[in-house]
C-alpha positions as CSV (number, residue, x, y, z in Angstrom):
1,M,-55.5,-0.3,-26.1
2,P,-53.2,0.6,-28.9
3,D,-54.9,1.1,-32.3
4,V,-53.4,-1.1,-35.0
5,T,-54.3,-1.5,-38.7
6,I,-53.7,-4.8,-40.5
7,Y,-53.9,-5.7,-44.1
8,T,-53.8,-9.3,-45.2
9,D,-54.0,-11.5,-48.3
10,G,-53.6,-15.2,-49.3
11,A,-52.8,-16.8,-52.6
12,A,-52.6,-20.2,-54.1
13,R,-51.4,-21.3,-57.5
14,G,-53.7,-23.9,-59.0
15,N,-56.0,-23.7,-56.0
16,P,-56.5,-26.0,-54.2
17,N,-53.6,-28.2,-55.1
18,G,-50.7,-25.9,-55.8
19,P,-48.2,-23.8,-53.9
20,G,-49.5,-20.9,-52.0
21,G,-48.5,-18.1,-49.7
22,Y,-49.8,-15.4,-47.3
23,G,-48.9,-11.8,-46.9
24,A,-49.7,-9.3,-44.2
25,V,-48.9,-5.6,-43.4
26,V,-49.2,-4.4,-39.8
27,R,-49.2,-0.7,-39.1
28,Y,-49.1,1.1,-35.8
29,T,-48.8,4.9,-35.1
30,D,-47.6,5.8,-31.7
31,A,-48.8,8.8,-29.6
32,G,-46.0,10.9,-31.1
33,G,-47.1,10.2,-34.6
34,K,-44.3,7.9,-35.5
35,V,-45.5,5.1,-37.8
36,Y,-44.2,1.5,-37.4
37,E,-44.8,-1.1,-40.1
38,R,-44.1,-4.8,-40.2
39,E,-44.6,-7.2,-43.1
40,Y,-45.1,-11.0,-42.8
41,S,-45.1,-13.7,-45.5
42,A,-44.4,-17.4,-46.0
43,G,-45.0,-19.9,-48.7
44,F,-46.4,-23.5,-48.7
45,A,-45.8,-26.2,-51.2
46,V,-49.4,-27.4,-51.5
47,T,-52.2,-25.5,-49.9
48,T,-55.4,-23.6,-50.6
49,N,-56.3,-19.9,-50.9
50,N,-58.6,-20.0,-47.9
51,R,-55.9,-21.5,-45.6
52,M,-53.5,-18.8,-46.7
53,E,-56.1,-16.1,-46.0
54,L,-56.5,-17.4,-42.5
55,M,-52.8,-17.7,-42.0
56,A,-52.2,-14.1,-43.0
57,A,-54.6,-12.9,-40.3
58,I,-53.3,-15.3,-37.7
59,V,-49.7,-14.5,-38.1
60,A,-50.3,-10.7,-38.1
61,L,-52.4,-10.9,-34.9
62,E,-50.1,-13.3,-33.1
63,N,-47.2,-10.9,-33.6
64,L,-48.9,-8.1,-31.7
65,K,-47.1,-7.9,-28.4
66,V,-50.0,-6.6,-26.3
67,P,-53.8,-6.7,-26.7
68,C,-54.8,-4.1,-29.3
69,N,-57.7,-2.5,-31.0
70,V,-57.4,-3.8,-34.5
71,T,-59.0,-3.0,-37.8
72,L,-58.2,-5.8,-40.2
73,Y,-58.7,-5.4,-44.0
74,S,-59.0,-8.4,-46.2
75,D,-60.3,-9.2,-49.7
76,S,-61.4,-12.6,-48.5
77,K,-65.2,-13.0,-48.0
78,Y,-64.4,-16.4,-46.5
79,L,-62.6,-14.6,-43.6
80,V,-64.5,-11.4,-43.3
81,D,-68.0,-12.8,-43.5
82,A,-67.2,-15.6,-41.0
83,Y,-66.9,-12.9,-38.4
84,N,-69.3,-10.2,-39.6
85,E,-72.0,-12.7,-40.2
86,G,-71.4,-14.5,-36.9
87,W,-70.5,-17.9,-38.3
88,V,-67.4,-18.4,-36.2
89,W,-69.3,-18.0,-33.0
90,Y,-71.9,-20.6,-34.1
91,W,-69.2,-23.0,-35.2
92,R,-67.5,-22.8,-31.8
93,E,-70.7,-23.2,-29.9
94,H,-71.6,-26.3,-32.0
95,G,-68.3,-28.2,-32.0
96,Y,-67.2,-26.6,-35.3
97,R,-70.1,-27.9,-37.2
98,N,-72.2,-25.8,-39.5
99,K,-76.0,-25.6,-39.6
100,Q,-76.1,-28.6,-41.8
101,G,-74.2,-30.6,-39.2
102,D,-71.1,-30.9,-41.3
103,T,-67.6,-30.3,-39.8
104,V,-66.3,-26.9,-41.1
105,K,-63.1,-26.9,-43.0
106,N,-59.8,-25.7,-41.5
107,V,-61.0,-26.1,-37.9
108,E,-57.5,-25.9,-36.4
109,L,-56.8,-22.6,-38.2
110,W,-60.2,-21.2,-37.1
111,Q,-59.4,-22.2,-33.5
112,R,-56.0,-20.5,-33.7
113,L,-57.5,-17.4,-35.2
114,L,-60.3,-17.3,-32.6
115,A,-57.7,-17.3,-29.8
116,Q,-56.4,-14.1,-31.3
117,T,-59.8,-12.4,-31.8
118,D,-60.5,-13.3,-28.1
119,R,-57.3,-11.5,-27.1
120,H,-57.7,-8.4,-29.3
121,E,-60.6,-6.2,-30.2
122,V,-60.8,-6.9,-34.0
123,S,-63.1,-5.5,-36.6
124,F,-63.0,-7.0,-40.1
125,E,-63.4,-4.9,-43.2
126,W,-63.7,-6.3,-46.7
127,V,-61.8,-4.6,-49.6
128,K,-62.1,-5.6,-53.3
129,G,-59.0,-7.4,-54.4
130,H,-56.9,-6.4,-57.4
131,N,-58.6,-3.0,-57.4
132,G,-55.7,-0.7,-56.8
133,H,-55.8,-0.6,-53.0
134,P,-52.1,0.0,-52.2
135,E,-51.9,-2.1,-49.0
136,N,-54.0,-4.9,-50.5
137,E,-51.7,-4.9,-53.6
138,R,-48.7,-5.1,-51.3
139,C,-50.1,-8.0,-49.4
140,D,-50.9,-9.8,-52.7
141,E,-47.3,-9.2,-53.8
142,L,-46.0,-10.7,-50.5
143,A,-48.3,-13.7,-50.8
144,T,-47.5,-14.5,-54.5
145,T,-43.8,-13.9,-54.1
146,A,-43.8,-16.3,-51.2
147,A,-45.8,-18.9,-53.2
148,D,-43.4,-18.6,-56.0
149,G,-40.3,-18.6,-53.8
150,E,-37.7,-21.4,-53.2
151,T,-38.6,-21.6,-49.4
152,L,-41.8,-23.5,-49.1
153,Y,-43.3,-25.2,-46.0
154,V,-45.5,-28.3,-45.8
155,D,-49.2,-27.7,-45.1
156,D,-50.2,-30.8,-43.2
157,G,-53.8,-29.6,-42.8
158,G,-53.4,-28.8,-39.2
159,D,-52.9,-25.5,-37.3
160,L,-49.5,-24.8,-39.0
161,R,-47.9,-23.6,-35.8
162,D,-44.5,-25.3,-36.5
163,P,-44.5,-26.2,-40.2
164,V,-41.5,-28.1,-41.6
165,L,-39.7,-27.2,-44.8
166,S,-40.8,-29.1,-47.9
167,T,-38.3,-31.7,-49.0
168,D,-38.4,-30.2,-52.5
169,N,-36.4,-27.2,-51.4
170,A,-33.4,-26.8,-49.1
171,A,-33.6,-23.0,-48.6
172,V,-33.3,-21.6,-45.1
173,P,-36.6,-20.5,-43.4
174,K,-37.6,-17.0,-44.0
175,T,-38.1,-14.5,-41.2
176,E,-40.2,-11.3,-40.9
177,T,-39.4,-8.1,-42.7
178,G,-38.3,-5.3,-40.4
179,G,-38.0,-7.3,-37.2
180,S,-36.6,-10.2,-35.3
181,G,-37.4,-13.8,-36.3
182,T,-40.6,-15.5,-35.2
183,G,-40.0,-19.1,-36.3
184,A,-41.4,-20.9,-39.3
185,S,-44.9,-19.5,-39.1
186,A,-43.9,-16.0,-40.2
187,G,-41.6,-14.8,-42.9
188,G,-40.5,-12.0,-45.1
189,D,-39.0,-12.0,-48.6
190,V,-36.8,-8.9,-47.9
191,A,-35.2,-9.9,-44.6
192,S,-34.6,-13.6,-45.5
193,D,-31.2,-12.8,-47.0
194,L,-30.2,-11.1,-43.7
195,F,-30.9,-14.2,-41.7
196,A,-29.4,-16.7,-44.2
197,Y,-25.9,-17.6,-43.0
198,E,-23.6,-20.5,-43.6
199,P,-20.2,-20.4,-41.8
200,G,-17.3,-19.6,-44.2
201,T,-19.5,-18.1,-46.9
202,L,-19.2,-14.4,-46.0
203,S,-16.2,-12.1,-45.8
204,R,-15.5,-10.3,-42.6
205,E,-16.8,-7.1,-44.1
206,E,-20.0,-8.8,-45.3
207,L,-20.6,-10.5,-41.9
208,Y,-20.1,-7.2,-40.0
209,K,-22.5,-5.5,-42.3
210,K,-25.2,-8.1,-41.7
211,I,-24.6,-7.8,-37.9
212,E,-25.1,-4.1,-38.0
213,V,-28.4,-4.3,-40.0
214,L,-29.7,-7.0,-37.7
215,R,-28.8,-5.0,-34.6
216,A,-30.7,-2.1,-36.0
217,L,-33.8,-4.2,-36.7
218,I,-33.7,-5.6,-33.2
219,D,-33.4,-2.1,-31.7
220,E,-36.3,-0.9,-33.7
221,E,-38.4,-3.9,-32.6
222,M,-37.6,-3.2,-29.0
223,E,-38.5,0.5,-29.4
224,L,-41.9,-0.5,-30.9
225,L,-42.5,-3.0,-28.1
226,D,-41.7,-0.3,-25.4
227,R,-44.0,2.3,-27.0
228,M,-46.9,-0.2,-27.4
229,E,-46.6,-1.3,-23.8
230,E,-46.4,2.3,-22.5
231,E,-49.6,3.2,-24.4
232,Y,-51.4,0.0,-23.3
233,Y,-50.6,0.4,-19.6
234,A,-51.3,4.1,-19.7
235,Q,-54.9,3.4,-20.9
236,E,-55.3,0.7,-18.3
237,E,-54.6,3.1,-15.4
């Protein structure tokens, strides 16, 4: 399976009752040594830090096109310990209840994440947050920028597969940085301007420039998919 490295972070302002966001960096090096990187982020109007930590991991893993061997780095003990201490397996076997018999929080998100850790081979590594780790700092920047942004979704407490925009903002949904759109569950603060378009608001030159950039992003995404598939099926033979 292709080897992929993922870095994730979640943030919430005034946790647990303020705006929050998640950020993820996904990195893959192909057999020829070419490095591919994708960034994902989105913000929610009212959420919690733990839910955003889970969403960062979920979105990053869901956007892998084929099963991969993943090393995922996070500064969230909530996320990392749940796997490394075996809590998630106990929860699933016992109807998502802990050893005290209480229903665990964020069940729908844990279920969504478990579907991905069943699909991929994932090892979780904890890193200390706000300690100068470059990728962790970048994920924190993505998460906090999304939380402070104008485009915020509604966290309804469910699995957040298809969140709706908060009525407090009318900005267009973000999409991922460096790739094609993946719907409301993934976003990127850099590429959002590329995908924002209202008829009659752009000159012909500006429109053509956007089209050229978007075509380049799509071409790069397809090249990455082809290389990952080639490596995956070569190892299966």
